DSSP file (Angstrom, degrees, kcal/mol; ACC not computed):
  #  RESIDUE AA STRUCTURE BP1 BP2  ACC     N-H-->O    O-->H-N    N-H-->O    O-->H-N    TCO  KAPPA ALPHA  PHI   PSI    X-CA   Y-CA   Z-CA
    1    1 A M              0   0    0      0, 0.0     2,-0.0     0, 0.0     0, 0.0   0.000 360.0 360.0 360.0 139.7  -50.9    0.5  -36.5
    2    2 A A        -     0   0    0      1,-0.1     2,-0.3     3,-0.0     3,-0.0  -0.352 360.0-125.2 -68.3 149.2  -51.7    3.5  -38.5
    3    3 A T        -     0   0    0      1,-0.1     2,-0.1    -2,-0.0    -1,-0.1  -0.721  33.8 -94.9 -94.5 149.0  -55.3    3.8  -39.8
    4    4 A A        +     0   0    0     -2,-0.3    -1,-0.1     1,-0.0     3,-0.0  -0.406  50.1 174.3 -66.5 131.2  -56.0    4.3  -43.4
    5    5 A Q        -     0   0    0     -2,-0.1     2,-0.1    -3,-0.0     5,-0.1  -0.916  42.7 -87.1-132.3 157.7  -56.5    7.9  -44.4
    6    6 A P    >   -     0   0    0      0, 0.0     3,-1.8     0, 0.0     4,-0.2  -0.417  40.0-123.0 -62.0 143.4  -56.9    9.6  -47.8
    7    7 A I  G >  S+     0   0    0      1,-0.3     3,-1.7     2,-0.2    -3,-0.0   0.828 108.9  67.4 -60.3 -29.0  -53.4   10.3  -49.2
    8    8 A S  G 3  S+     0   0    0      1,-0.3    -1,-0.3     3,-0.0     0, 0.0   0.696  94.7  57.6 -66.2 -16.0  -54.3   14.0  -49.5
    9    9 A N  G <  S+     0   0    0     -3,-1.8     2,-0.3     2,-0.0    -1,-0.3   0.385  89.8  95.0 -93.6   3.7  -54.5   14.3  -45.7
   10   10 A L    <   -     0   0    0     -3,-1.7     2,-0.4    -4,-0.2    -3,-0.0  -0.677  62.2-145.7 -98.3 150.7  -50.9   13.1  -45.1
   11   11 A S        -     0   0    0     -2,-0.3     2,-0.5     2,-0.0    -2,-0.0  -0.943   7.2-157.9-112.5 141.5  -47.8   15.2  -44.7
   12   12 A V        +     0   0    0     -2,-0.4     2,-0.3     2,-0.0    -2,-0.0  -0.969  21.0 172.4-116.6 120.8  -44.5   14.1  -46.0
   13   13 A T        -     0   0    0     -2,-0.5     2,-0.5     2,-0.0    -2,-0.0  -0.879  32.1-127.8-128.7 160.9  -41.4   15.7  -44.4
   14   14 A V        -     0   0    0     -2,-0.3     2,-0.6     4,-0.0    -2,-0.0  -0.936  21.2-163.7-104.2 128.4  -37.7   15.2  -44.4
   15   15 A E        -     0   0    0     -2,-0.5    -2,-0.0     1,-0.1     0, 0.0  -0.941   6.5-168.9-120.2 109.6  -36.2   14.9  -41.0
   16   16 A A  S    S+     0   0    0     -2,-0.6    -1,-0.1     1,-0.3     0, 0.0   0.801  86.9  30.1 -70.8 -30.4  -32.4   15.4  -41.0
   17   17 A E  S    S-     0   0    0      0, 0.0    -1,-0.3     0, 0.0     2,-0.0  -0.659  86.1-165.1-126.1  73.0  -31.9   14.1  -37.5
   18   18 A P        -     0   0    0      0, 0.0     2,-0.0     0, 0.0    -2,-0.0  -0.301  23.1-111.0 -62.9 143.7  -34.6   11.6  -36.9
   19   19 A A    >>  -     0   0    0      1,-0.1     4,-1.9     4,-0.0     3,-0.6  -0.358  25.8-114.5 -71.4 156.2  -35.3   10.4  -33.4
   20   20 A A  H 3> S+     0   0    0      1,-0.3     4,-2.6     2,-0.2     5,-0.2   0.828 117.4  56.6 -56.9 -37.5  -34.3    6.8  -32.5
   21   21 A E  H 3> S+     0   0    0      2,-0.2     4,-1.9     1,-0.2    -1,-0.3   0.845 104.9  51.9 -69.8 -31.8  -38.0    6.0  -32.1
   22   22 A L  H <> S+     0   0    0     -3,-0.6     4,-1.9     2,-0.2    -2,-0.2   0.967 113.4  42.1 -64.7 -54.2  -38.8    7.1  -35.6
   23   23 A T  H  X S+     0   0    0     -4,-1.9     4,-2.3     1,-0.2     5,-0.2   0.898 114.3  52.5 -63.2 -38.3  -36.1    5.0  -37.3
   24   24 A R  H  X S+     0   0    0     -4,-2.6     4,-3.0     1,-0.2     5,-0.2   0.934 108.9  51.1 -60.7 -43.5  -36.9    2.0  -35.0
   25   25 A A  H  X S+     0   0    0     -4,-1.9     4,-1.8     1,-0.2    -1,-0.2   0.845 110.4  48.8 -60.9 -36.4  -40.6    2.3  -36.0
   26   26 A I  H  X S+     0   0    0     -4,-1.9     4,-2.0     2,-0.2    -1,-0.2   0.926 114.8  42.8 -71.4 -46.0  -39.6    2.3  -39.7
   27   27 A F  H  X S+     0   0    0     -4,-2.3     4,-2.4     1,-0.2    -2,-0.2   0.837 114.4  51.5 -72.2 -32.4  -37.4   -0.8  -39.4
   28   28 A D  H  X S+     0   0    0     -4,-3.0     4,-2.5    -5,-0.2    -1,-0.2   0.891 108.1  52.1 -69.5 -37.3  -39.9   -2.5  -37.2
   29   29 A G  H  X S+     0   0    0     -4,-1.8     4,-1.9    -5,-0.2    -2,-0.2   0.923 112.4  45.4 -62.3 -44.7  -42.7   -1.9  -39.7
   30   30 A L  H  X S+     0   0    0     -4,-2.0     4,-2.5     2,-0.2    -2,-0.2   0.923 111.3  53.5 -66.0 -43.1  -40.6   -3.4  -42.5
   31   31 A F  H  X S+     0   0    0     -4,-2.4     4,-2.3     1,-0.2    -2,-0.2   0.940 111.3  44.7 -48.5 -57.1  -39.6   -6.3  -40.3
   32   32 A H  H  X S+     0   0    0     -4,-2.5     4,-2.0     1,-0.2    -1,-0.2   0.815 111.4  53.0 -67.3 -31.0  -43.3   -7.1  -39.5
   33   33 A S  H  X S+     0   0    0     -4,-1.9     4,-1.5    -5,-0.2    -1,-0.2   0.905 110.2  48.8 -67.2 -40.3  -44.3   -6.7  -43.2
   34   34 A N  H  X S+     0   0    0     -4,-2.5     4,-2.0     2,-0.2     6,-0.3   0.899 110.3  50.3 -66.4 -38.3  -41.6   -9.2  -44.2
   35   35 A V  H  X S+     0   0    0     -4,-2.3     4,-3.1     1,-0.2    -1,-0.2   0.906 106.5  56.0 -66.2 -41.0  -42.7  -11.7  -41.5
   36   36 A E  H  < S+     0   0    0     -4,-2.0    -1,-0.2     1,-0.2    -2,-0.2   0.876 115.0  38.7 -57.4 -34.7  -46.3  -11.4  -42.8
   37   37 A R  H  < S+     0   0    0     -4,-1.5    -1,-0.2    -5,-0.1    -2,-0.2   0.763 129.1  28.9 -89.1 -23.9  -45.1  -12.4  -46.3
   38   38 A T  H  < S-     0   0    0     -4,-2.0    -3,-0.2    -5,-0.2    -2,-0.2   0.663  87.5-135.9-109.3 -19.4  -42.5  -15.0  -45.4
   39   39 A G  S  < S+     0   0    0     -4,-3.1     2,-0.4    -5,-0.3    -4,-0.1   0.571  76.1  99.9  74.3   8.5  -43.7  -16.5  -42.1
   40   40 A D        +     0   0    0     -6,-0.3    -1,-0.1    -5,-0.1    -2,-0.1  -0.950  32.3 159.4-139.6 113.6  -40.2  -16.3  -40.9
   41   41 A G        +     0   0    0     -2,-0.4     2,-0.4    -3,-0.1    -1,-0.1   0.255  35.4 129.1-111.5   6.7  -38.8  -13.5  -38.6
   42   42 A K        +     0   0    0     -7,-0.1     2,-0.4     2,-0.0    25,-0.4  -0.535  27.3 171.7 -75.4 122.1  -35.8  -15.4  -37.2
   43   43 A I        -     0   0    0     -2,-0.4     2,-0.5    23,-0.1    23,-0.2  -0.992  10.1-168.6-129.3 124.9  -32.6  -13.5  -37.5
   44   44 A E  E     -A   65   0A   0     21,-2.5    21,-3.5    -2,-0.4     2,-0.2  -0.933  15.3-136.9-118.2 131.3  -29.5  -14.9  -35.8
   45   45 A R  E     -A   64   0A   0     -2,-0.5     2,-0.4    19,-0.2    19,-0.2  -0.577  14.7-159.1 -86.6 151.0  -26.3  -12.8  -35.4
   46   46 A L  E     +A   63   0A   0     17,-3.0    17,-2.6    -2,-0.2     2,-0.4  -0.992  11.3 177.5-135.6 124.9  -22.9  -14.3  -36.0
   47   47 A C  E     -A   62   0A   0     -2,-0.4     2,-0.5    15,-0.2    15,-0.2  -0.993   6.1-176.4-129.4 126.3  -19.6  -12.9  -34.7
   48   48 A V  E     -A   61   0A   0     13,-2.4    13,-2.5    -2,-0.4     2,-0.4  -0.990  15.1-171.5-120.5 121.8  -16.2  -14.5  -35.3
   49   49 A A  E     -A   60   0A   0     -2,-0.5     2,-0.4    11,-0.2    11,-0.3  -0.921  17.5-154.3-124.2 142.2  -13.3  -12.8  -33.5
   50   50 A A  E     -A   59   0A   0      9,-3.0     8,-3.4    -2,-0.4     9,-1.2  -0.957  19.7-175.2-112.9 130.5   -9.5  -13.2  -33.6
   51   51 A R  E     -A   57   0A   0     -2,-0.4     6,-0.2     6,-0.3     2,-0.1  -0.916  19.1-128.1-127.5 150.0   -7.7  -12.1  -30.5
   52   52 A D    >   -     0   0    0      4,-2.1     3,-2.0    -2,-0.3    -1,-0.0  -0.194  46.0 -82.5 -85.5-174.8   -4.0  -11.9  -29.8
   53   53 A A  T 3  S+     0   0    0      1,-0.3    -1,-0.1     2,-0.1    -2,-0.0   0.805 133.4  53.2 -60.8 -26.9   -2.1  -13.4  -26.7
   54   54 A G  T 3  S-     0   0    0      2,-0.1    -1,-0.3     1,-0.0     3,-0.1   0.322 120.3-111.1 -88.7   7.8   -3.2  -10.4  -24.7
   55   55 A S    <   +     0   0    0     -3,-2.0     2,-0.3     1,-0.3    -2,-0.1   0.562  67.8 148.6  70.3  17.8   -6.9  -10.8  -25.7
   56   56 A S        -     0   0    0      1,-0.1    -4,-2.1     2,-0.0     2,-0.3  -0.607  56.1-109.3 -74.3 136.2   -6.8   -7.7  -27.8
   57   57 A L  E     +A   51   0A   0     -2,-0.3    -6,-0.3    -6,-0.2     3,-0.1  -0.506  42.8 168.1 -69.5 125.7   -9.2   -7.9  -30.8
   58   58 A V  E     -     0   0A   0     -8,-3.4    20,-3.1     1,-0.4     2,-0.3   0.420  63.2 -15.4-119.0  -1.3   -7.1   -8.1  -34.0
   59   59 A G  E     +AB  50  77A   0     -9,-1.2    -9,-3.0    18,-0.3    -1,-0.4  -0.920  61.1 169.7 175.9 162.2   -9.8   -9.1  -36.5
   60   60 A G  E     -AB  49  76A   0     16,-2.7    16,-2.6    -2,-0.3     2,-0.4  -0.969  25.3-129.6-178.6 168.7  -13.3  -10.3  -36.9
   61   61 A V  E     -AB  48  75A   0    -13,-2.5   -13,-2.4    -2,-0.3     2,-0.4  -0.971  20.6-171.7-127.5 138.1  -16.4  -11.0  -39.0
   62   62 A Y  E     +AB  47  74A   0     12,-2.6    11,-2.1    -2,-0.4    12,-2.1  -1.000  20.5 139.9-133.2 138.5  -19.9   -9.9  -38.1
   63   63 A G  E     -AB  46  72A   0    -17,-2.6   -17,-3.0    -2,-0.4     2,-0.4  -0.941  39.1-119.6-159.0 179.9  -23.0  -10.9  -39.9
   64   64 A E  E     -AB  45  71A   0      7,-1.9     7,-2.9    -2,-0.3     2,-0.5  -0.990  17.1-146.8-133.3 141.4  -26.6  -12.0  -39.7
   65   65 A M  E     +AB  44  70A   0    -21,-3.5   -21,-2.5    -2,-0.4     2,-0.3  -0.929  32.5 140.0-113.4 126.6  -28.3  -15.2  -40.8
   66   66 A Y  E >   + B   0  69A   0      3,-2.0     3,-1.6    -2,-0.5   -23,-0.1  -0.976  60.8  13.3-157.7 148.7  -31.8  -15.3  -42.0
   67   67 A W  T 3  S-     0   0    0    -25,-0.4     3,-0.1    -2,-0.3   -24,-0.1   0.790 129.8 -56.2  56.5  33.7  -33.9  -17.1  -44.7
   68   68 A G  T 3  S+     0   0    0      1,-0.2    36,-2.8    33,-0.1    37,-1.0   0.576 115.3 106.1  79.8  11.7  -31.0  -19.5  -45.3
   69   69 A W  E <   -Bc  66 105A   0     -3,-1.6    -3,-2.0    34,-0.2     2,-0.5  -0.940  62.7-139.6-125.7 143.0  -28.4  -16.9  -46.0
   70   70 A L  E     -Bc  65 106A   0     35,-2.4    37,-2.3    -2,-0.4     2,-0.7  -0.903  17.6-157.7 -92.5 125.5  -25.4  -15.5  -44.1
   71   71 A H  E     -Bc  64 107A   0     -7,-2.9    -7,-1.9    -2,-0.5     2,-0.7  -0.922   8.2-150.3-103.6 104.0  -25.2  -11.7  -44.7
   72   72 A V  E     +Bc  63 108A   0     35,-2.5    37,-0.5    -2,-0.7    -9,-0.2  -0.671  21.9 173.5 -77.4 113.2  -21.6  -10.7  -44.0
   73   73 A L  E     +     0   0A   0    -11,-2.1     2,-0.3    -2,-0.7   -10,-0.2   0.806  62.9   6.4 -93.8 -33.7  -21.9   -7.1  -42.7
   74   74 A A  E     -B   62   0A   0    -12,-2.1   -12,-2.6     2,-0.0     2,-0.4  -0.973  48.4-179.1-156.2 138.7  -18.3   -6.6  -41.8
   75   75 A L  E     +B   61   0A   0     -2,-0.3     2,-0.4   -14,-0.2   -14,-0.2  -0.993  20.5 171.9-133.9 128.7  -14.9   -8.2  -42.0
   76   76 A W  E     -B   60   0A   0    -16,-2.6   -16,-2.7    -2,-0.4     2,-0.3  -0.994  14.1-175.3-139.7 142.0  -11.9   -6.4  -40.5
   77   77 A V  E     -B   59   0A   0     -2,-0.4   -18,-0.3   -18,-0.3     5,-0.1  -0.995  36.9-106.9-134.3 139.0   -8.3   -7.3  -39.8
   78   78 A A    >>  -     0   0    0    -20,-3.1     3,-1.9    -2,-0.3     4,-0.5  -0.314  35.3-113.5 -61.1 141.5   -5.9   -5.1  -38.0
   79   79 A P  G >4 S+     0   0    0      0, 0.0     3,-1.3     0, 0.0    -1,-0.1   0.829 112.9  55.8 -50.6 -40.6   -3.3   -3.5  -40.3
   80   80 A P  G 34 S+     0   0    0      0, 0.0    -2,-0.1     0, 0.0   -22,-0.0   0.751 110.7  46.8 -63.3 -19.7   -0.2   -5.4  -39.0
   81   81 A L  G X4>S+     0   0    0     -3,-1.9     3,-0.7   -23,-0.2     5,-0.5   0.412  85.5 118.2-100.5  -1.8   -2.0   -8.7  -39.6
   82   82 A R  T <<5 +     0   0    0     -3,-1.3    -4,-0.0    -4,-0.5     0, 0.0  -0.293  68.9  27.8 -71.6 154.2   -3.2   -8.1  -43.1
   83   83 A R  T 3 5S+     0   0    0      1,-0.1    -1,-0.2    -2,-0.0    -2,-0.0   0.770  93.8  99.9  65.8  28.7   -2.0  -10.2  -46.0
   84   84 A Q  T < 5S-     0   0    0     -3,-0.7    -2,-0.1     0, 0.0    -1,-0.1   0.189 100.8-104.1-124.2  16.3   -1.4  -13.1  -43.8
   85   85 A R  T  >5S+     0   0    0      3,-0.0     4,-2.2     1,-0.0     5,-0.1   0.493  85.9 123.2  76.4   7.6   -4.6  -15.0  -44.5
   86   86 A L  H  ><S+     0   0    0     -5,-0.5     4,-2.8     2,-0.2     5,-0.2   0.922  74.3  51.8 -59.8 -45.8   -6.3  -14.0  -41.3
   87   87 A G  H  > S+     0   0    0      1,-0.2     4,-2.7     2,-0.2    -1,-0.2   0.913 110.2  50.4 -59.4 -43.2   -9.3  -12.5  -43.2
   88   88 A T  H  > S+     0   0    0      1,-0.2     4,-2.4     2,-0.2    -1,-0.2   0.914 110.7  48.6 -62.5 -41.5   -9.6  -15.8  -45.1
   89   89 A R  H  X S+     0   0    0     -4,-2.2     4,-2.4     2,-0.2    -2,-0.2   0.920 112.7  48.3 -60.2 -45.7   -9.6  -17.8  -41.9
   90   90 A L  H  X S+     0   0    0     -4,-2.8     4,-2.7     1,-0.2     5,-0.2   0.952 112.4  47.5 -61.4 -52.8  -12.2  -15.6  -40.3
   91   91 A L  H  X S+     0   0    0     -4,-2.7     4,-2.7     1,-0.2    -1,-0.2   0.908 111.5  50.6 -56.0 -45.9  -14.5  -15.7  -43.3
   92   92 A A  H  X S+     0   0    0     -4,-2.4     4,-2.8     1,-0.2    -1,-0.2   0.897 111.0  50.2 -61.8 -40.5  -14.1  -19.6  -43.6
   93   93 A R  H  X S+     0   0    0     -4,-2.4     4,-2.4     2,-0.2    -1,-0.2   0.934 111.8  46.0 -65.7 -43.7  -15.0  -19.9  -40.0
   94   94 A A  H  X S+     0   0    0     -4,-2.7     4,-2.7     2,-0.2    -2,-0.2   0.917 112.7  50.2 -59.0 -44.0  -18.1  -17.7  -40.3
   95   95 A E  H  X S+     0   0    0     -4,-2.7     4,-2.8     2,-0.2    -2,-0.2   0.920 110.7  51.0 -63.1 -44.7  -19.2  -19.6  -43.5
   96   96 A G  H  X S+     0   0    0     -4,-2.8     4,-2.2     1,-0.2    -2,-0.2   0.924 111.7  46.8 -59.2 -44.7  -18.7  -23.0  -41.6
   97   97 A E  H  X S+     0   0    0     -4,-2.4     4,-1.3     2,-0.2    -1,-0.2   0.918 112.6  49.1 -63.5 -42.9  -20.8  -21.8  -38.7
   98   98 A A  H  <>S+     0   0    0     -4,-2.7     5,-2.8     1,-0.2     3,-0.3   0.917 111.9  49.2 -62.4 -43.0  -23.5  -20.5  -41.0
   99   99 A F  H ><5S+     0   0    0     -4,-2.8     3,-1.6     1,-0.2    -1,-0.2   0.892 107.8  54.1 -61.8 -40.4  -23.6  -23.7  -42.9
  100  100 A A  H 3<5S+     0   0    0     -4,-2.2    -1,-0.2     1,-0.3    -2,-0.2   0.764 107.5  51.9 -63.0 -28.4  -23.8  -25.7  -39.7
  101  101 A K  T 3<5S-     0   0    0     -4,-1.3    -1,-0.3    -3,-0.3    -2,-0.2   0.248 131.9 -88.8 -98.1  16.2  -26.9  -23.7  -38.7
  102  102 A G  T < 5S+     0   0    0     -3,-1.6    -3,-0.2     1,-0.3     2,-0.2   0.453  75.1 146.1 102.1   0.4  -28.6  -24.3  -42.0
  103  103 A C      < -     0   0    0     -5,-2.8    -1,-0.3    -6,-0.2   -34,-0.2  -0.505  26.2-173.3 -74.7 139.6  -27.4  -21.5  -44.3
  104  104 A H        +     0   0    0    -36,-2.8    42,-1.7    -2,-0.2     2,-0.3   0.375  68.7  20.3-109.1  -3.9  -27.0  -22.5  -48.1
  105  105 A G  E     -cD  69 145A   0    -37,-1.0   -35,-2.4    40,-0.3     2,-0.3  -0.991  58.1-148.9-160.2 159.4  -25.4  -19.2  -49.2
  106  106 A A  E     -cD  70 144A   0     38,-2.6    38,-2.3    -2,-0.3     2,-0.3  -0.940  16.3-178.2-128.1 154.2  -23.6  -16.1  -48.1
  107  107 A Y  E     +cD  71 143A   0    -37,-2.3   -35,-2.5    -2,-0.3     2,-0.3  -0.980   8.2 155.4-147.7 160.3  -23.6  -12.5  -49.6
  108  108 A L  E     -cD  72 142A   0     34,-1.8    34,-2.7    -2,-0.3     2,-0.3  -0.968  30.0-124.4-167.1 172.5  -22.0   -9.3  -48.9
  109  109 A D  E     + D   0 141A   0    -37,-0.5     2,-0.3    -2,-0.3    32,-0.2  -0.988  28.7 164.4-131.1 145.4  -20.9   -6.0  -50.4
  110  110 A T  E     - D   0 140A   0     30,-1.9    30,-3.6    -2,-0.3     2,-0.3  -0.873  29.4-112.9-147.3 174.7  -17.5   -4.4  -50.5
  111  111 A F  E >   - D   0 139A   0     -2,-0.3     3,-2.3    28,-0.2     5,-0.4  -0.812  27.1-111.3-117.1 157.5  -15.7   -1.6  -52.4
  112  112 A S  T 3  S+     0   0    0     26,-2.8     4,-0.1    -2,-0.3    27,-0.1   0.735 117.8  55.8 -58.2 -22.6  -12.9   -1.6  -54.9
  113  113 A F  T 3  S+     0   0    0     25,-0.3    -1,-0.3     2,-0.1     2,-0.1   0.373 105.4  62.3 -91.5   4.4  -10.5    0.0  -52.4
  114  114 A Q  S <  S-     0   0    0     -3,-2.3     2,-0.8     0, 0.0     3,-0.3  -0.143 113.3 -66.7-105.8-153.5  -11.2   -2.8  -49.9
  115  115 A T    >>  +     0   0    0      1,-0.2     4,-1.1    -2,-0.1     3,-0.7  -0.476  62.3 149.3-104.4  61.7  -10.3   -6.5  -50.4
  116  116 A V  H 3> S+     0   0    0     -2,-0.8     4,-2.1    -5,-0.4    -1,-0.2   0.832  74.1  61.8 -64.1 -30.7  -12.6   -7.7  -53.2
  117  117 A G  H 3> S+     0   0    0     -3,-0.3     4,-2.4     1,-0.2    -1,-0.2   0.807  94.8  61.1 -65.0 -31.3   -9.9  -10.1  -54.2
  118  118 A L  H <> S+     0   0    0     -3,-0.7     4,-1.1     2,-0.2    -1,-0.2   0.938 109.0  43.2 -57.6 -47.1  -10.1  -11.9  -50.7
  119  119 A Y  H  <>S+     0   0    0     -4,-1.1     5,-2.5     2,-0.2     3,-0.2   0.911 113.0  49.7 -73.6 -41.6  -13.7  -12.7  -51.5
  120  120 A T  H ><5S+     0   0    0     -4,-2.1     3,-1.5     1,-0.2    -1,-0.2   0.911 110.3  51.3 -64.5 -39.1  -13.2  -13.8  -55.1
  121  121 A R  H 3<5S+     0   0    0     -4,-2.4    -1,-0.2     1,-0.3    -2,-0.2   0.784 105.5  57.1 -63.8 -26.1  -10.4  -16.0  -54.0
  122  122 A A  T 3<5S-     0   0    0     -4,-1.1    -1,-0.3    -3,-0.2    -2,-0.2   0.352 130.3 -94.5 -87.3   6.4  -12.7  -17.5  -51.3
  123  123 A G  T < 5S+     0   0    0     -3,-1.5    22,-0.3     1,-0.3    -3,-0.2   0.532  77.3 143.7  98.5   6.2  -15.2  -18.5  -54.1
  124  124 A Y      < -     0   0    0     -5,-2.5     2,-0.4    -6,-0.1    -1,-0.3  -0.514  36.6-148.5 -75.2 148.2  -17.5  -15.4  -54.0
  125  125 A Q  E     -E  143   0A   0     18,-2.7    18,-2.1    -2,-0.2     2,-0.5  -0.953  14.2-121.9-118.8 140.8  -18.9  -14.3  -57.3
  126  126 A I  E     +E  142   0A   0     -2,-0.4    16,-0.3    16,-0.2     3,-0.1  -0.691  32.6 170.1 -79.4 127.6  -19.7  -10.7  -58.2
  127  127 A F  E     +     0   0A   0     14,-2.9     2,-0.3    -2,-0.5    15,-0.2   0.373  62.7   5.9-118.3   2.6  -23.3  -10.3  -59.2
  128  128 A G  E     -E  141   0A   0     13,-1.0    13,-2.5     2,-0.0     2,-0.3  -0.963  57.3-169.6-173.3 158.9  -23.7   -6.6  -59.3
  129  129 A S  E     -E  140   0A   0     -2,-0.3     2,-0.5    11,-0.2    11,-0.2  -0.999  18.7-142.7-152.8 156.8  -21.8   -3.3  -59.0
  130  130 A L  E     -E  139   0A   0      9,-2.6     9,-1.8    -2,-0.3     3,-0.5  -0.974  26.8-145.9-117.7 115.8  -22.3    0.4  -58.7
  131  131 A E  E    S+E  138   0A   0     -2,-0.5     7,-0.2     1,-0.2     4,-0.1  -0.469  79.0  22.8 -77.4 152.5  -19.7    2.4  -60.6
  132  132 A H  S >  S+     0   0    0      5,-0.9     3,-0.6     2,-0.2     6,-0.2   0.885  81.5 158.5  59.4  44.0  -18.4    5.7  -59.3
  133  133 A Y  T 3  S+     0   0    0      4,-1.8    -3,-0.1     1,-0.6    -1,-0.1  -0.787  79.1   6.8-138.1  90.7  -19.4    4.8  -55.8
  134  134 A P  T >  S-     0   0    0      0, 0.0     3,-3.0     0, 0.0    -1,-0.6   0.595 128.8 -68.3 -89.3 157.1  -17.6    6.7  -54.4
  135  135 A A  T <  S-     0   0    0     -3,-0.6     0, 0.0     1,-0.3     0, 0.0  -0.066 120.9  -2.7  45.0-118.1  -16.0    8.9  -56.9
  136  136 A E  T 3  S+     0   0    0     -4,-0.2    -1,-0.3    -5,-0.1    -4,-0.1   0.428 121.1  87.4 -82.3   1.4  -13.5    6.7  -59.0
  137  137 A H    <   -     0   0    0     -3,-3.0    -4,-1.8    -6,-0.1    -5,-0.9  -0.319  66.2-138.9 -92.9 175.5  -14.2    3.6  -57.0
  138  138 A S  E     - E   0 131A   0     -6,-0.2   -26,-2.8    -7,-0.2     2,-0.5  -0.952   6.3-135.8-133.5 158.0  -16.9    0.9  -57.3
  139  139 A R  E     -DE 111 130A   0     -9,-1.8    -9,-2.6    -2,-0.3     2,-0.3  -0.956  24.7-158.7-111.7 131.1  -19.1   -1.0  -54.9
  140  140 A Y  E     -DE 110 129A   0    -30,-3.6   -30,-1.9    -2,-0.5     2,-0.5  -0.832  10.0-152.5-114.0 147.8  -19.5   -4.8  -55.5
  141  141 A F  E     -DE 109 128A   0    -13,-2.5   -14,-2.9    -2,-0.3   -13,-1.0  -0.990  22.1-174.2-119.3 126.2  -22.1   -7.2  -54.4
  142  142 A L  E     -DE 108 126A   0    -34,-2.7   -34,-1.8    -2,-0.5     2,-0.3  -0.813  10.8-172.1-124.1 154.2  -21.0  -10.8  -54.0
  143  143 A R  E     -DE 107 125A   0    -18,-2.1   -18,-2.7    -2,-0.3     2,-0.3  -0.977   1.3-169.6-145.4 157.6  -22.5  -14.2  -53.3
  144  144 A K  E     -D  106   0A   0    -38,-2.3   -38,-2.6    -2,-0.3     2,-0.4  -0.988  23.8-127.7-148.0 134.1  -21.3  -17.7  -52.5
  145  145 A A  E     -D  105   0A   0     -2,-0.3     2,-0.4   -22,-0.3   -40,-0.3  -0.714  32.6-140.9 -74.6 128.5  -23.0  -21.1  -52.3
  146  146 A L        +     0   0    0    -42,-1.7     2,-0.3    -2,-0.4   -50,-0.0  -0.749  29.4 159.7 -95.4 142.7  -22.1  -22.7  -48.9
  147  147 A N        -     0   0    0     -2,-0.4   -48,-0.1   -42,-0.0   -44,-0.0  -0.924  49.4 -61.0-147.7 175.2  -21.4  -26.3  -48.5
  148  148 A A              0   0    0     -2,-0.3   -52,-0.0     1,-0.2     0, 0.0  -0.323 360.0 360.0 -63.4 139.9  -19.6  -28.7  -46.1
  149  149 A A              0   0    0    -57,-0.1    -1,-0.2   -53,-0.1   -53,-0.0   0.479 360.0 360.0 -75.4 360.0  -15.9  -27.9  -45.7
């Protein structure tokens, strides 16, 4: 742990290509600070995968569960299978798993050029947005209360 120094003795630099050790130290420091304040450092990963008859990946959801929430980090469906409700099935399965493990809510972010409609049809509500991110698009932040299916 760093020792306290006068702020005038510190150097602040921009590192365009930070070493893995540097970024790991920053994230570890934040994680430990959060645990000190919450008493809970448990993070459980959740991955739901869809595979075809040849075992090739055709879609999936990846997220993390902590503090009673599922954070959906990614949902992807292969282009030939889109608009066939596979994304809806994958999301519902992830939500069911998260609820069974004690999560009471789910949240995610997506862009206007992606499938925001999939999430709103699944019961998610937009609670924030960033306009012109990127360019003429928007980034949306959504949440949903989870309950038994």
